[in-house]
C-alpha positions, 0 to 999 in steps of 0.5 A, a space after each residue: 329280798 329282804 323283809 323291808 324291801 318285802 314289806 314296802 312292796 307289799 304297803 306299795 301293792 296294797 296302796 296301789 289297789 287301794 287308789 285304783 278302788 278310789 279312781 273306780 269309784 270317783 269314775 262311778 260318781 262322775 258317771 252318775 253325776 252326768 246321768 242326773 245332769 243328763 235327766 235334769 237336762 232332758 226334763 226341761 227340753 220335754 217340759 218345753 216340748 209339752 207346753 202348748 204356746 197358745 195357753 197362756 197359763 201353762 206357758 207361765 208354769 212352764 216359766 216359772 218351771 224352767 228357772 228352777 230346773 235351770 238353777 238345778 242344772 247350774 248346780 248339777 253342773 258344778 257338782 260335776 266339775 267337782 267329780 271331774 276334779 276328783 277323777 283327776 285327782 284320784 287318777 293322778 294317785 293312782 299313777 303315783 302309786 302305780 310308779 312308786 311300785 314299779 320303782 321299788 319293783 326295780 330296784 328289788 330286781 337290781 338287788 336280786 340280779 346283784 346277789 346273782 352276780 356276787 353269787 357266780 363272782 364267788 363261785 367263780 373265784 372258788 373254782 379258780 382257787 380249785 385251778 389254782 392248787 390244782 396246779 401246784 400239786 400237780 406243778 
């Protein structure tokens, strides 16, 4: 394998590894964001369950809390959508890197097989020459 192909193969493998790490990081960030959103949502539900409907002051405080938390929930949902988009983009980049590496490996394999076939042809020509000389000498 030529040094250029070997270097290119190492670069592609490194790019694939970087893409894998980026994908794992993006997925972890998305999971953390999902957890944050779940915490906000469960906090709203818990506060609603804790409010006594007959206590007007507590009910008003809950309504103010709920409005604030709904804004927080919307903000967290937007962040989650951004994280999901990041996961999708890094996943696409990872797939691209894997395909490039596999393509390069196929090219390297083809070159290797071609070189092996050429060696066999050269060896066969050499054997044919030896046989032809043997026939000339014997005949």
